[in-house]
DRENKOLGU-436236 format. One record per residue (C-alpha): residue number from 1; x, y, z. Coordinates in Angstrom, 2 decimals, always signed. Layout:
// DRENKOLGU-436236
NODE NUM X Y Z
...
This chain:
// DRENKOLGU-436236
NODE 1 +103.92 +138.13 +44.11
NODE 2 +107.19 +136.50 +43.22
NODE 3 +109.20 +139.28 +44.85
NODE 4 +107.27 +138.72 +48.08
NODE 5 +108.72 +135.19 +48.19
NODE 6 +112.26 +135.92 +47.03
NODE 7 +113.63 +134.50 +50.28
NODE 8 +112.29 +131.06 +49.32
NODE 9 +114.46 +131.04 +46.21
NODE 10 +117.08 +133.76 +45.69
NODE 11 +118.98 +131.84 +42.96
NODE 12 +116.63 +132.60 +40.09
NODE 13 +113.27 +134.03 +39.12
NODE 14 +111.18 +132.62 +36.29
NODE 15 +107.80 +133.38 +34.70
NODE 16 +105.38 +131.82 +32.24
NODE 17 +102.56 +133.80 +30.64
NODE 18 +99.87 +132.43 +28.34
NODE 19 +96.83 +133.85 +26.60
NODE 20 +96.27 +130.76 +24.49
NODE 21 +94.13 +128.54 +26.74
NODE 22 +90.40 +128.70 +26.05
NODE 23 +87.74 +127.99 +28.65
NODE 24 +85.37 +125.41 +27.20
NODE 25 +82.16 +126.24 +28.99
NODE 26 +80.42 +129.03 +30.83
NODE 27 +80.70 +129.10 +34.61
NODE 28 +77.29 +129.49 +36.31
NODE 29 +77.00 +132.78 +38.15
NODE 30 +79.72 +134.61 +36.20
NODE 31 +77.65 +136.66 +33.76
NODE 32 +80.60 +138.43 +32.10
NODE 33 +82.69 +135.26 +31.69
NODE 34 +82.08 +133.83 +28.22
NODE 35 +83.06 +130.47 +26.72
NODE 36 +85.37 +132.07 +24.17
NODE 37 +87.18 +134.25 +26.72
NODE 38 +90.91 +133.40 +26.92
NODE 39 +92.08 +132.02 +30.25
NODE 40 +95.10 +134.09 +31.14
NODE 41 +97.65 +131.96 +32.96
NODE 42 +100.65 +133.38 +34.78
NODE 43 +103.07 +131.20 +36.74
NODE 44 +106.09 +132.37 +38.69
NODE 45 +108.90 +130.61 +40.53
NODE 46 +111.71 +131.62 +42.85
NODE 47 +114.49 +129.06 +42.58
NODE 48 +116.60 +127.73 +45.43
NODE 49 +119.05 +125.75 +43.31
NODE 50 +119.84 +122.40 +44.98
NODE 51 +119.58 +119.64 +42.34
NODE 52 +120.95 +120.33 +38.83
NODE 53 +122.24 +123.86 +39.30
NODE 54 +122.31 +124.49 +35.54
NODE 55 +119.71 +126.57 +33.65
NODE 56 +118.07 +123.27 +32.67
NODE 57 +116.61 +123.14 +36.17
NODE 58 +114.92 +126.54 +35.97
NODE 59 +111.18 +126.89 +36.52
NODE 60 +108.46 +127.22 +35.47
NODE 61 +109.45 +124.16 +33.44
NODE 62 +107.71 +123.08 +30.24
NODE 63 +107.59 +119.53 +28.83
NODE 64 +106.41 +118.49 +25.37
NODE 65 +104.96 +121.98 +24.84
NODE 66 +102.05 +120.66 +26.87
NODE 67 +102.78 +120.58 +30.59
NODE 68 +104.10 +123.50 +32.62
NODE 69 +104.92 +123.27 +36.33
NODE 70 +105.88 +125.49 +39.23
NODE 71 +107.13 +123.33 +42.08
NODE 72 +108.46 +123.86 +45.62
NODE 73 +110.16 +120.96 +47.38
NODE 74 +112.25 +117.89 +46.62
NODE 75 +111.55 +114.41 +45.26
NODE 76 +114.33 +112.46 +46.94
NODE 77 +113.87 +109.26 +44.93
NODE 78 +113.93 +111.05 +41.56
NODE 79 +116.96 +109.03 +40.41
NODE 80 +115.10 +105.73 +40.82
NODE 81 +111.95 +107.15 +39.22
NODE 82 +113.95 +108.52 +36.29
NODE 83 +115.37 +105.04 +35.64
NODE 84 +111.89 +103.52 +35.81
NODE 85 +110.54 +106.08 +33.35
NODE 86 +113.46 +105.63 +30.95
NODE 87 +112.63 +101.92 +30.73
NODE 88 +109.19 +102.80 +29.34
NODE 89 +110.57 +105.28 +26.82
NODE 90 +110.89 +108.66 +28.52
NODE 91 +113.95 +110.83 +27.88
NODE 92 +115.26 +113.70 +29.98
NODE 93 +117.16 +116.90 +29.21
NODE 94 +118.18 +117.68 +32.82
NODE 95 +119.06 +115.94 +36.06
NODE 96 +116.39 +117.80 +38.02
NODE 97 +113.59 +116.21 +40.02
NODE 98 +111.18 +118.77 +38.50
NODE 99 +111.47 +117.15 +35.07
NODE 100 +110.84 +113.75 +36.67
NODE 101 +107.56 +115.04 +38.17
NODE 102 +106.33 +116.12 +34.72
NODE 103 +107.25 +112.81 +33.11
NODE 104 +105.77 +110.84 +36.02
NODE 105 +102.47 +112.71 +35.72
NODE 106 +102.38 +112.12 +31.97
NODE 107 +103.05 +108.40 +32.53
NODE 108 +100.97 +107.60 +35.60
NODE 109 +98.57 +110.50 +36.12
NODE 110 +97.68 +111.29 +39.72
NODE 111 +99.03 +107.87 +40.81
NODE 112 +102.50 +109.39 +40.46
NODE 113 +102.05 +110.88 +43.92
NODE 114 +102.15 +107.43 +45.51
NODE 115 +105.59 +106.88 +43.95
NODE 116 +107.12 +110.12 +45.25
NODE 117 +109.28 +110.10 +48.37
NODE 118 +109.75 +113.70 +49.34
NODE 119 +108.09 +117.00 +50.14
NODE 120 +106.21 +119.02 +47.58
NODE 121 +103.64 +121.59 +46.64
NODE 122 +103.20 +122.00 +42.92
NODE 123 +100.77 +123.04 +40.21
NODE 124 +100.88 +121.55 +36.71
NODE 125 +98.88 +123.11 +33.88
NODE 126 +98.09 +120.98 +30.84
NODE 127 +97.72 +123.65 +28.14
NODE 128 +96.57 +121.08 +25.55
NODE 129 +93.73 +119.53 +27.56
NODE 130 +93.04 +122.76 +29.52
NODE 131 +93.44 +120.96 +32.84
NODE 132 +95.21 +121.64 +36.10
NODE 133 +96.80 +119.26 +38.60
NODE 134 +97.89 +120.53 +42.02
NODE 135 +99.08 +118.57 +45.03
NODE 136 +100.79 +118.70 +48.42
NODE 137 +102.96 +116.08 +50.06
NODE 138 +101.65 +113.55 +52.55
NODE 139 +102.47 +115.60 +55.65
NODE 140 +102.05 +119.16 +54.41
NODE 141 +105.75 +119.94 +54.73
NODE 142 +105.57 +122.35 +51.82
NODE 143 +102.78 +124.97 +52.01
NODE 144 +100.18 +125.90 +49.43
NODE 145 +97.54 +128.63 +49.78
NODE 146 +94.96 +129.88 +47.32
NODE 147 +92.32 +132.54 +46.69
NODE 148 +89.20 +132.18 +44.55
NODE 149 +87.46 +135.23 +43.16
NODE 150 +85.37 +136.21 +40.15
NODE 151 +87.12 +134.51 +37.22
NODE 152 +90.34 +134.48 +39.28
NODE 153 +92.32 +131.73 +40.97
NODE 154 +95.55 +132.74 +42.68
NODE 155 +97.92 +130.43 +44.57
NODE 156 +101.26 +130.75 +46.34
NODE 157 +103.57 +129.14 +48.89
NODE 158 +103.01 +132.00 +51.33
NODE 159 +100.02 +134.16 +52.15
NODE 160 +102.00 +137.38 +51.86
NODE 161 +102.40 +136.71 +48.14
NODE 162 +98.62 +136.45 +47.73
NODE 163 +98.02 +139.69 +49.62
NODE 164 +99.93 +141.77 +47.06
NODE 165 +97.80 +140.56 +44.13
NODE 166 +95.31 +143.32 +43.19
NODE 167 +92.44 +140.86 +42.66
NODE 168 +92.76 +139.29 +46.12
NODE 169 +90.09 +140.63 +48.45
NODE 170 +91.06 +139.21 +51.85
NODE 171 +90.40 +140.52 +55.34
NODE 172 +91.85 +139.38 +58.66
NODE 173 +89.64 +136.85 +60.45
NODE 174 +89.08 +138.13 +63.99
NODE 175 +87.35 +134.95 +65.11
NODE 176 +90.33 +132.92 +63.95
NODE 177 +92.58 +135.25 +65.96
NODE 178 +90.46 +134.92 +69.11
NODE 179 +90.56 +131.14 +68.80
NODE 180 +94.32 +131.36 +68.44
NODE 181 +94.58 +133.26 +71.73
NODE 182 +92.46 +130.60 +73.41
NODE 183 +93.78 +127.38 +71.88
NODE 184 +96.93 +128.17 +69.93
NODE 185 +97.70 +127.83 +66.23
NODE 186 +96.43 +125.13 +63.91
NODE 187 +97.30 +123.84 +60.46
NODE 188 +94.11 +121.78 +60.21
NODE 189 +91.54 +122.34 +57.52
NODE 190 +91.42 +125.11 +54.96
NODE 191 +90.83 +128.10 +57.25
NODE 192 +93.64 +130.63 +57.70
NODE 193 +93.98 +133.94 +59.53
NODE 194 +92.59 +135.63 +56.41
NODE 195 +89.01 +135.40 +55.25
NODE 196 +89.06 +134.53 +51.57
NODE 197 +92.45 +132.81 +51.66
NODE 198 +92.45 +129.03 +52.07
NODE 199 +95.01 +126.36 +52.81
NODE 200 +95.24 +123.49 +50.34
NODE 201 +95.12 +120.32 +52.46
NODE 202 +98.05 +117.95 +52.96
NODE 203 +98.08 +114.52 +51.28
NODE 204 +95.57 +115.78 +48.72
NODE 205 +95.43 +116.61 +45.03
NODE 206 +93.04 +118.41 +42.71
NODE 207 +92.79 +117.37 +39.07
NODE 208 +90.17 +119.17 +37.01
NODE 209 +89.35 +121.33 +34.02
NODE 210 +90.64 +124.89 +34.32
NODE 211 +87.17 +126.41 +34.77
NODE 212 +86.51 +124.23 +37.81
NODE 213 +89.20 +125.86 +39.95
NODE 214 +87.08 +129.01 +40.13
NODE 215 +84.34 +127.13 +41.95
NODE 216 +84.40 +127.61 +45.70
NODE 217 +83.23 +124.10 +46.48
NODE 218 +85.93 +122.06 +44.73
NODE 219 +86.89 +119.01 +46.78
NODE 220 +90.51 +117.81 +46.74
NODE 221 +91.10 +114.06 +46.73
NODE 222 +92.91 +112.41 +49.64
NODE 223 +95.58 +110.11 +48.19
NODE 224 +97.36 +108.89 +51.36
NODE 225 +96.57 +108.06 +54.97
NODE 226 +98.07 +105.95 +57.74
NODE 227 +96.38 +103.43 +60.01
NODE 228 +97.76 +102.82 +63.52
NODE 229 +98.30 +99.41 +65.08
NODE 230 +95.74 +99.26 +67.90
NODE 231 +96.82 +95.90 +69.30
NODE 232 +97.47 +95.44 +73.02
NODE 233 +100.18 +92.83 +72.62
NODE 234 +102.86 +92.68 +75.29
NODE 235 +106.58 +93.30 +75.06
NODE 236 +108.84 +90.61 +73.59
NODE 237 +112.61 +90.99 +73.73
NODE 238 +113.32 +89.19 +70.47
NODE 239 +110.73 +91.23 +68.60
NODE 240 +112.07 +94.44 +70.15
NODE 241 +115.50 +93.67 +68.70
NODE 242 +114.05 +92.94 +65.27
NODE 243 +111.89 +96.11 +65.25
NODE 244 +114.82 +98.27 +66.36
NODE 245 +116.94 +96.90 +63.51
NODE 246 +114.20 +97.55 +60.93
NODE 247 +113.70 +101.08 +62.26
NODE 248 +117.43 +101.78 +62.06
NODE 249 +117.67 +100.54 +58.47
NODE 250 +114.66 +102.57 +57.32
NODE 251 +115.93 +105.74 +58.98
NODE 252 +119.40 +105.25 +57.52
NODE 253 +117.94 +104.97 +54.02
NODE 254 +115.76 +108.03 +54.63
NODE 255 +118.91 +109.99 +55.54
NODE 256 +120.78 +108.59 +52.52
NODE 257 +118.06 +109.82 +50.14
NODE 258 +117.96 +113.23 +51.79
NODE 259 +121.70 +113.73 +51.36
NODE 260 +121.19 +113.96 +47.59
NODE 261 +122.06 +117.50 +46.61
NODE 262 +124.45 +119.45 +44.42
NODE 263 +125.09 +121.89 +47.27
NODE 264 +126.58 +121.58 +50.75
NODE 265 +124.46 +119.78 +53.35
NODE 266 +124.56 +120.20 +57.14
NODE 267 +122.34 +119.33 +60.10
NODE 268 +120.53 +121.01 +62.97
NODE 269 +121.66 +119.63 +66.32
NODE 270 +119.73 +120.23 +69.55
NODE 271 +121.60 +117.70 +71.68
NODE 272 +118.67 +115.29 +71.96
NODE 273 +118.39 +111.75 +70.67
NODE 274 +116.54 +112.58 +67.44
NODE 275 +118.90 +115.16 +65.97
NODE 276 +121.91 +113.22 +67.29
NODE 277 +120.67 +110.12 +65.44
NODE 278 +120.53 +112.08 +62.19
NODE 279 +124.01 +113.51 +62.72
NODE 280 +125.36 +110.03 +63.42
NODE 281 +123.81 +108.58 +60.26
NODE 282 +125.04 +111.47 +58.10
NODE 283 +128.57 +110.88 +59.39
NODE 284 +128.31 +107.17 +58.67
NODE 285 +127.00 +107.63 +55.12
NODE 286 +129.48 +110.38 +54.22
NODE 287 +132.32 +108.18 +55.47
NODE 288 +131.10 +105.27 +53.34
NODE 289 +130.95 +107.60 +50.33
NODE 290 +134.53 +108.70 +50.91
NODE 291 +133.66 +112.31 +51.76
NODE 292 +136.56 +113.80 +53.71
NODE 293 +134.94 +117.07 +54.82
NODE 294 +133.68 +117.22 +58.39
NODE 295 +129.94 +117.51 +58.82
NODE 296 +128.63 +120.96 +59.78
NODE 297 +126.10 +121.06 +62.63
NODE 298 +124.09 +124.08 +63.80
NODE 299 +122.70 +124.80 +67.24
NODE 300 +121.15 +127.51 +69.39
NODE 301 +122.64 +127.66 +72.88
NODE 302 +121.91 +129.68 +76.01
NODE 303 +124.85 +130.50 +78.25
NODE 304 +123.91 +133.97 +79.49
NODE 305 +122.83 +134.41 +83.14
NODE 306 +119.17 +133.51 +83.59
NODE 307 +118.94 +131.44 +80.41
NODE 308 +121.07 +128.42 +81.29
NODE 309 +118.07 +126.22 +82.09
NODE 310 +117.41 +126.19 +78.33
NODE 311 +121.00 +125.37 +77.40
NODE 312 +121.92 +122.01 +75.87
NODE 313 +125.46 +122.92 +74.84
NODE 314 +126.92 +120.23 +77.15
NODE 315 +125.27 +117.51 +75.09
NODE 316 +125.97 +119.31 +71.80
NODE 317 +129.66 +119.69 +72.60
NODE 318 +129.95 +116.08 +73.76
NODE 319 +128.40 +114.70 +70.57
NODE 320 +130.47 +117.03 +68.38
NODE 321 +133.63 +115.71 +70.02
NODE 322 +132.62 +112.04 +69.80
NODE 323 +131.54 +112.24 +66.14
NODE 324 +134.18 +114.79 +65.10
NODE 325 +131.76 +117.26 +63.52
NODE 326 +132.20 +121.01 +63.21
NODE 327 +129.73 +122.57 +65.67
NODE 328 +128.39 +126.00 +64.67
NODE 329 +126.62 +127.63 +67.60
NODE 330 +124.67 +130.84 +68.09
NODE 331 +123.18 +132.43 +71.19
NODE 332 +120.14 +134.71 +70.79
NODE 333 +120.93 +138.07 +72.35
NODE 334 +118.18 +139.63 +74.42
NODE 335 +118.58 +143.10 +72.88
NODE 336 +118.16 +141.61 +69.38
NODE 337 +115.03 +139.59 +70.21
NODE 338 +112.47 +142.34 +69.35
NODE 339 +113.82 +142.79 +65.81
NODE 340 +114.31 +139.06 +65.23
NODE 341 +110.85 +138.34 +66.62
NODE 342 +109.30 +140.77 +64.16
NODE 343 +111.14 +139.14 +61.26
NODE 344 +109.95 +135.73 +62.44
NODE 345 +106.29 +136.80 +62.57
NODE 346 +106.56 +138.21 +59.06
NODE 347 +108.04 +134.93 +57.86
NODE 348 +105.26 +132.89 +59.49
NODE 349 +102.32 +134.81 +57.93
NODE 350 +100.18 +133.66 +60.89
NODE 351 +101.06 +133.98 +64.60
NODE 352 +102.81 +130.85 +65.98
NODE 353 +102.72 +129.29 +69.46
NODE 354 +106.05 +130.62 +70.78
NODE 355 +108.70 +133.13 +69.75
NODE 356 +110.46 +130.33 +67.81
NODE 357 +113.75 +132.02 +68.61
NODE 358 +115.77 +128.80 +68.96
NODE 359 +114.82 +127.48 +65.54
NODE 360 +114.97 +130.95 +64.00
NODE 361 +118.51 +131.59 +65.22
NODE 362 +119.69 +128.11 +64.27
NODE 363 +118.85 +128.81 +60.64
NODE 364 +120.20 +132.33 +60.94
NODE 365 +123.51 +130.66 +61.83
NODE 366 +123.21 +128.27 +58.87
NODE 367 +122.72 +131.23 +56.54
NODE 368 +126.07 +132.65 +57.69
NODE 369 +127.84 +129.65 +56.10
NODE 370 +127.95 +127.98 +52.69
NODE 371 +125.43 +125.29 +53.72
NODE 372 +122.14 +125.37 +51.77
NODE 373 +120.41 +122.19 +53.00
NODE 374 +120.03 +120.81 +56.52
NODE 375 +118.72 +117.48 +57.75
NODE 376 +116.68 +117.92 +60.92
NODE 377 +115.11 +115.76 +63.62
NODE 378 +111.52 +116.98 +63.41
NODE 379 +108.77 +114.36 +63.69
NODE 380 +110.23 +111.61 +65.88
NODE 381 +108.51 +112.49 +69.16
NODE 382 +105.01 +112.31 +67.72
NODE 383 +105.68 +108.87 +66.24
NODE 384 +107.78 +107.27 +68.97
NODE 385 +105.92 +108.69 +72.00
NODE 386 +108.74 +111.01 +73.00
NODE 387 +106.75 +113.44 +75.14
NODE 388 +105.94 +112.66 +78.77
NODE 389 +102.16 +113.28 +78.40
NODE 390 +102.00 +110.14 +76.26
NODE 391 +102.62 +108.19 +79.45
NODE 392 +99.09 +109.10 +80.56
NODE 393 +97.58 +107.40 +77.50
NODE 394 +99.83 +104.35 +77.92
NODE 395 +98.98 +103.82 +81.59
NODE 396 +95.28 +104.49 +81.05
NODE 397 +95.12 +101.45 +78.76
NODE 398 +97.57 +99.31 +80.75
NODE 399 +96.37 +96.21 +82.70
NODE 400 +96.58 +96.85 +86.45
NODE 401 +98.97 +93.93 +86.90
NODE 402 +101.41 +95.60 +84.51
NODE 403 +100.98 +98.98 +86.24
NODE 404 +102.50 +97.53 +89.41
NODE 405 +105.61 +96.56 +87.44
NODE 406 +106.00 +99.63 +85.22
NODE 407 +105.02 +102.49 +87.51
NODE 408 +108.00 +102.35 +89.94
NODE 409 +110.44 +102.63 +87.01
NODE 410 +109.20 +106.13 +86.21
NODE 411 +110.47 +107.74 +89.41
NODE 412 +113.88 +108.02 +87.72
NODE 413 +112.41 +110.14 +84.89
NODE 414 +111.78 +113.80 +85.90
NODE 415 +108.02 +114.40 +85.76
NODE 416 +107.27 +110.91 +84.46
NODE 417 +105.50 +109.53 +87.51
NODE 418 +103.01 +112.41 +87.56
NODE 419 +101.82 +111.76 +84.01
NODE 420 +101.69 +108.03 +84.65
NODE 421 +99.58 +108.56 +87.77
NODE 422 +97.04 +110.57 +85.79
NODE 423 +96.82 +107.69 +83.37
NODE 424 +96.32 +105.17 +86.17
NODE 425 +93.50 +107.24 +87.70
NODE 426 +91.86 +107.75 +84.29
NODE 427 +92.24 +104.06 +83.50
NODE 428 +90.56 +102.97 +86.72
NODE 429 +87.73 +105.42 +86.09
NODE 430 +87.39 +104.09 +82.53
NODE 431 +86.90 +100.56 +83.81
NODE 432 +84.53 +101.46 +86.68
NODE 433 +82.52 +104.54 +85.66
NODE 434 +82.05 +104.28 +81.92
NODE 435 +82.77 +107.01 +79.37
NODE 436 +80.38 +109.90 +80.31
NODE 437 +81.24 +109.89 +84.03
NODE 438 +84.94 +109.30 +83.33
NODE 439 +85.25 +112.22 +80.94
NODE 440 +83.40 +114.46 +83.41
NODE 441 +85.80 +113.44 +86.17
NODE 442 +88.83 +114.05 +83.95
NODE 443 +87.61 +117.55 +83.11
NODE 444 +87.14 +118.34 +86.81
NODE 445 +90.62 +117.05 +87.62
NODE 446 +92.09 +119.17 +84.82
NODE 447 +93.62 +116.21 +83.00
NODE 448 +94.22 +116.60 +79.27
NODE 449 +93.70 +112.99 +78.32
NODE 450 +91.14 +110.73 +76.71
NODE 451 +91.66 +107.29 +78.33
NODE 452 +89.47 +105.67 +75.69
NODE 453 +92.02 +106.41 +72.94
NODE 454 +94.78 +103.92 +72.25
NODE 455 +98.31 +105.36 +72.45
NODE 456 +99.02 +104.65 +68.78
NODE 457 +95.75 +106.32 +67.80
NODE 458 +96.79 +109.39 +69.77
NODE 459 +100.18 +109.40 +68.03
NODE 460 +98.54 +109.36 +64.58
NODE 461 +96.23 +112.18 +65.67
NODE 462 +99.24 +114.25 +66.71
NODE 463 +100.99 +113.37 +63.45
NODE 464 +98.11 +115.04 +61.62
NODE 465 +97.51 +117.95 +64.01
NODE 466 +100.24 +119.20 +66.35
NODE 467 +103.14 +117.92 +64.24
NODE 468 +101.86 +119.78 +61.19
NODE 469 +102.14 +123.00 +63.17
NODE 470 +105.79 +122.23 +63.99
NODE 471 +106.45 +121.27 +60.37
NODE 472 +105.00 +124.63 +59.31
NODE 473 +107.45 +126.37 +61.65
NODE 474 +110.36 +124.38 +60.22
NODE 475 +109.50 +125.38 +56.67
NODE 476 +109.10 +129.05 +57.51
NODE 477 +112.15 +129.60 +59.74
NODE 478 +114.41 +127.75 +57.30
NODE 479 +113.06 +129.25 +54.07
NODE 480 +113.11 +132.74 +55.58
NODE 481 +116.90 +132.31 +55.52
NODE 482 +116.90 +130.60 +52.10
NODE 483 +117.76 +127.22 +53.63
NODE 484 +116.01 +123.96 +52.77
NODE 485 +115.13 +121.83 +55.81
NODE 486 +114.78 +118.09 +55.17
NODE 487 +113.19 +115.71 +57.66
NODE 488 +114.24 +112.04 +57.54
NODE 489 +111.71 +111.09 +60.24
NODE 490 +108.97 +112.22 +57.81
NODE 491 +109.96 +109.68 +55.17
NODE 492 +106.62 +108.00 +54.51
NODE 493 +108.21 +104.55 +54.87
NODE 494 +109.39 +105.42 +58.39
NODE 495 +105.97 +106.86 +59.25
NODE 496 +104.07 +103.81 +58.02
NODE 497 +106.44 +101.45 +59.82
NODE 498 +106.24 +103.27 +63.15
NODE 499 +102.44 +103.44 +62.94
NODE 500 +102.47 +99.64 +62.60
NODE 501 +104.71 +99.09 +65.65
NODE 502 +102.76 +98.01 +68.77
NODE 503 +102.73 +100.62 +71.54
NODE 504 +104.58 +98.26 +73.89
NODE 505 +107.81 +98.97 +71.98
NODE 506 +107.51 +102.75 +72.11
NODE 507 +107.06 +103.09 +75.88
NODE 508 +108.80 +100.41 +77.92
NODE 509 +110.70 +100.04 +81.15
NODE 510 +110.04 +103.62 +82.16
NODE 511 +111.49 +105.00 +78.91
NODE 512 +109.87 +107.08 +76.19
NODE 513 +111.01 +106.40 +72.60
NODE 514 +112.25 +102.99 +73.69
NODE 515 +112.55 +101.64 +70.15
NODE 516 +114.76 +104.54 +69.05
NODE 517 +116.95 +104.17 +72.14
NODE 518 +117.46 +100.47 +71.42
NODE 519 +118.28 +101.23 +67.77
NODE 520 +121.08 +103.65 +68.66
NODE 521 +122.40 +101.94 +71.78
NODE 522 +126.12 +101.39 +71.27
NODE 523 +126.17 +103.82 +68.36
NODE 524 +125.64 +107.08 +70.24
NODE 525 +126.97 +107.91 +73.72
NODE 526 +124.82 +106.54 +76.57
NODE 527 +124.51 +110.09 +77.93
NODE 528 +122.40 +110.89 +74.86
NODE 529 +120.71 +107.55 +74.17
NODE 530 +119.52 +107.07 +77.75
NODE 531 +119.17 +110.73 +78.62
NODE 532 +116.34 +111.23 +81.13
NODE 533 +115.48 +114.89 +80.68
NODE 534 +113.95 +116.31 +77.50
NODE 535 +114.22 +119.94 +76.45
NODE 536 +113.66 +120.19 +72.71
NODE 537 +114.86 +123.65 +71.67
NODE 538 +113.65 +125.38 +74.82
NODE 539 +113.48 +129.18 +74.77
NODE 540 +114.11 +131.42 +77.83
NODE 541 +110.91 +133.40 +77.27
NODE 542 +110.11 +133.65 +80.98
NODE 543 +113.50 +135.24 +81.65
NODE 544 +113.14 +137.64 +78.73
NODE 545 +109.53 +138.76 +79.19
NODE 546 +109.51 +138.96 +82.96
NODE 547 +112.87 +140.70 +82.87
NODE 548 +114.62 +142.91 +80.32
NODE 549 +111.88 +142.71 +77.65
NODE 550 +108.88 +143.09 +79.94
NODE 551 +108.21 +146.73 +79.08
NODE 552 +108.65 +146.12 +75.36
NODE 553 +106.13 +143.29 +75.49
NODE 554 +103.62 +145.40 +77.43
NODE 555 +103.97 +148.31 +75.04
NODE 556 +103.49 +146.11 +71.97
NODE 557 +100.38 +144.35 +73.29
NODE 558 +98.83 +147.47 +74.85
NODE 559 +98.75 +149.26 +71.51
NODE 560 +95.28 +150.97 +71.46
NODE 561 +94.65 +150.33 +67.77
NODE 562 +95.34 +146.61 +68.20
NODE 563 +93.04 +146.29 +71.23
NODE 564 +90.26 +148.23 +69.50
NODE 565 +90.56 +146.04 +66.40
NODE 566 +90.37 +142.86 +68.47
NODE 567 +87.55 +144.25 +70.64
NODE 568 +89.30 +143.91 +74.01
NODE 569 +90.16 +146.23 +76.88
NODE 570 +93.05 +146.46 +79.34
NODE 571 +91.25 +144.11 +81.75
NODE 572 +91.32 +141.35 +79.11
NODE 573 +95.09 +141.35 +78.79
NODE 574 +96.87 +138.59 +80.75
NODE 575 +100.40 +139.98 +80.71
NODE 576 +100.61 +141.24 +84.30
NODE 577 +98.49 +138.52 +85.87
NODE 578 +100.14 +135.59 +87.62
NODE 579 +97.62 +132.95 +86.54
NODE 580 +98.13 +132.75 +82.76
NODE 581 +101.14 +130.81 +81.50
NODE 582 +103.99 +132.39 +79.57
NODE 583 +102.76 +130.47 +76.53
NODE 584 +99.43 +132.33 +76.69
NODE 585 +101.17 +135.68 +77.14
NODE 586 +103.45 +135.07 +74.16
NODE 587 +100.37 +134.40 +72.01
NODE 588 +99.23 +137.96 +72.73
NODE 589 +102.66 +139.29 +71.80
NODE 590 +102.68 +137.30 +68.58
NODE 591 +99.18 +138.39 +67.59
NODE 592 +99.92 +142.05 +68.36
NODE 593 +103.07 +141.89 +66.23
NODE 594 +101.19 +140.14 +63.43
NODE 595 +98.59 +142.92 +63.56
NODE 596 +101.31 +145.56 +63.27
NODE 597 +102.92 +143.85 +60.28
NODE 598 +99.92 +142.68 +58.30
NODE 599 +96.79 +144.53 +59.38
NODE 600 +96.83 +147.96 +60.91
NODE 601 +100.30 +149.09 +61.85
NODE 602 +102.35 +151.78 +60.11
NODE 603 +104.40 +149.05 +58.39
NODE 604 +101.52 +146.70 +57.63
NODE 605 +101.58 +144.80 +54.37
NODE 606 +99.19 +146.43 +51.94
NODE 607 +97.21 +144.53 +49.27
NODE 608 +99.07 +146.47 +46.57
NODE 609 +102.02 +148.77 +47.05
NODE 610 +100.98 +152.14 +45.62
NODE 611 +104.43 +152.47 +44.06
NODE 612 +104.25 +149.08 +42.36
NODE 613 +103.90 +148.98 +38.60
NODE 614 +100.74 +147.25 +37.41
NODE 615 +101.49 +145.11 +34.39
NODE 616 +98.79 +143.89 +32.01
NODE 617 +99.44 +140.16 +31.68
């Protein structure tokens, strides 16, 4: 299992085995499981050494001969928490955040989670009280999956590690796969692409006796949530200035915390406002700390014929020159896409929405350097209303008198007026027809909008749904290359603040992300701050799959074994039809590749390698 995740931590491998823990009571339904039977515990950890590179930071880590932990992630405020714990008598042998987690749990119990600022998935076993405590961070940045069987509970950061355990009886979920083809991927709920393997939910913890983790109906406890500001207050210039200043200060501190590392840190740069803001703040903080080295940035670019509409190198180069950073760029080569795509699908465990080639190659470029940690711009759009479709929600709720003022300003934003018009139509219907007739009309018009939802409510929904999918991608494409991706926009203080900001300061004057633009006006070049087009790591999939890779795509998806397994025929495939979007076609490619790697292909991952040595733990 640990070997299957070696990419997540190539700097060290650690194990803990125990036969000493006794189960206190019989579990109903398990006839051969007796109260005096030892509970065999085995924990493993692959270390990506970032904080305290010495052996004192190795895991699994034991404290007081009582607690043992295996932990993936970072607690960015561990220095402040360590000082707080030392005041009440705790002492530490290392400088690692892992040791702080153990002490914090001993001091505060499950309430320690509310003190953590970071990303985490961990399991702590209390071998004295025979209890277990497992938790994920507020946004599900770090993954955690598990399998429950007869007298067996197995967990891991990636599904592929579970599949090699001999006790895991999991089968691919065809219904899940069909829903993926129809609606795309999801990180909601516990269901995964494998029947029998579940996802531990974000912002939740489980604290229980050891025997309880074998029960299928255990219910994790939600420890954090965010409430949006649903006010309809208007725009005020003085308040806009104050909110922009608060936002800037919070984001700067989020970046400052995420620069804590004992290894080299860089940043992913797409050329948009979000990643440029992070690069600017890193430069500022490093300068204040007296760091002379130039910041390393990493970008995917597209300069080959037919791909230039996805290229943002003009903005990347301009920012690199203005801020004097060292720009590391990579261009995905069309003849390498099939192999890289296969590696990406293996890293993901479940088929994603796109080929993810821009993000994948960005971290491939990072791995070619001595940078181990990057700070990235994920999460801003879903909190600051950065996507054009949010205009529909804003205009649907907008008073008609304000529509007359705001609507003309959108003609300068490519595509903006169209989304705003949908919102205006939906808003008028909402006021005149009522909800049932309005929703029926919207379905007939093909609008993807609910005009009865406040913009800030929609943003919080996307924070919990679509953004979690993107966060999942970020974890997988970075960790596949043994790089840790940190996300300042996902600092819980930033998230809670932005959820409290009235919608009038997120969309204003024809601009998306207005608050962020105001915050960085005069700090970043106007060409980036007030940029009108948005690309966001675009990928030239249409050029590839309608051109040089068309036959490869057809051959992969038309594999008879795959179609028979899924229960479809040639007439069901959308690849050569003009109606389906490229996004829908890529889903078929991704699912077919996933099938080849994990289910039925000649190289599919087997539950247990026949050549593997079985060790009695």
